[in-house]
N, C-alpha and C positions, 0 to 999 in steps of 0.2 A: 292127059290132066281133066278132071271135072270142071264144069263150069261154076260160075258162081249163080245164085239165083236171085232174082228180082222178085220178090213177093208184091203182086198187084192187090193193093187195098184199095183201090179207085181213086187214087189221087191223080191229079192233073200232072203231075211232074214225074211219075214212075216211068215213062218212056223216055224221059230225058236222062234218067240214072241209067237205063240200058243203053242209051246212046253214049254217054259218057264212058262206060266200060269200053263199048266197041270201038269209040274213038281212041281210047287208050290201048288197043290192042289185046283188051283182057276178056277172054271168052265168058259171056253171060247170057243168060235167057230169064224171060220174064214167064213167071207162073202164077196161076191162080192160088187165092188164099185159102180155098178148100181142098188142096192138094194133102193127100194122106201123110203124116210125119215120117212113116217108115220110108215111103217113096222119095221123100225129100232128102231124108239121111242117106240112102243109097245112091242118090244121083246129084249131089253138089259138094263143094268143098268150102261154101261159105253162104250166107243168107242176108239179103239186105229186105228189111221189112220196110217198104214204101209207105208214103204218105197216104191220106185220104180222108174222106169228110166227116167220117164218123166210126168211133170205135167200137160200135154194136155190129159193125159189117166187116170186122177184121178177121172173120172165119177161123182157121187153125192157127193164125201168126202166135198167140201164147205157147201153143204146143211146140212151135218150131225152135222156141227157147232153151229146149231141155234135150235136145238132139246131141250135145257136146260138139256142135259145129260152131264157129265163130258167126257173130250176129252184129250187123249194124243197123240201128234202126233209125229213120229218117221222120221228123215230124210225128205223126200219129205212130210210127214203128217206137219211136221213143215213148210215148205216152203207154203204147202195149207192154213194152219192158218196164216201165215204173210201175203199172198196175199187178202186173203179173207176178212182181218179186215183193209186193207189199208198201210201193210207195203210193202217193196220192197225185192224181191230176184234176186241176181244177179251171175253171174259164180264166183266161188271161186278162190283164188289164189293158194290154196294148192293141189287141185285136186283130186286123186283117194283116195282110202281107206289106213288107216295108224293109228299108235298110236299117241294119243294126250293127253298132260296134261291140263285139264279144272280146271279153278278156279271158285268157287262159289262166287258170289259177291251180293247176296240178298238170304236171307233165303226162302226157298219154301217148301211147304209140299211134294212136288213131289220128291224132293232131301233130304228129312229128313233122317238124320241117317250118311251122308257123312260127310267126313272132308273137308277142305277147298279146297284142291286139290285132283282131282282123275285122273287116267288114264284111258284112254277111246278108243274105236275104231271107227274112224268116216271116213265118206266120206265128202270131201269138194268139189266136181264138182259144186255144188250149194249151196249157203248159204244166211241167211238172211242179206241183207245190210242196211234195216231200218226197227227198230221194230215197229209194228203198235200202233197207239193211244190206250190206254188203256191197253196197256201190259207192263210187266216189264221185263228187262234184269236180268236174275238170273245166268247166266254163261258165261264165255268167255274164250278164249284160246289166245296163241300167232298166231295163223293162222287164227282165226277166231273170230271176236270181239262180235258175238251173237250166243253162242252155244247153249243156251237155255233161253226160254222165257215164262213167264206165265201171266194169268188173274186170279188171286185168286178168285174173284167175280164170274166170269162166270165158274170157273173150268175147263179150258183150260190150256194145258202144252203143250210145244214143244221143243224137243231135236234134236240138229244135229246129234249125236252120236247114236250108236246101243246099248243098255243096254243087248240084247239077247245075243250078241256074247260072247265067252267065253274069249276073249282079252280085254273086258271092266271089270274092277274091280269092284266086288260086284254089277253086272247089276240087279241081281234079285231084289235090293232094290227098284228100281224105278216101278217095276210091282207089288210089296208087296204094295208100298205106294199108288200106282193108285188104287189098290184093296180097301185100307182103305178110299181113298178118297170117292170112289163110294159108299161105305157102310155107310159113315158118311153122304153122300148127301141124303142118303135115297132112292137112286132109285133101 
């Protein structure tokens, strides 16, 4: 079975994403964001667009969204998804990292097994201001109207928060769910 790829967008938690997969017994590899899309398509069964400090340094990440492979965007990865499909990303009101209570507003397979409210750890330096056409809002909070979005038909999911950090309650469920989505997708 092909591994999952964690795309390194220079974020401080990308190695924690990789570690989370390994701790769950899910084969994953960290890859550079300048990898060629055809090489990515031939070598993995799912893509996690990791976080990072600057969307201008996201390399080929937008191109990876058009490979027909399931994609999970975390923080900056969510912003890449939103911009690539016609949404808008603006500076957030809440700023730096901290705890946030997130409310699930629409059921999504990426958030399967979670209660209606969960405590997460998130950065809101930037956030999705407008959900792109063809995507659904699946979670929000008091500090961010668009904490998570998805496009189930495309198998593309994006979260503002970091499930891989220990402060996020039951964060491993997101990564187990993503693995299951990739297995069901048949990639």
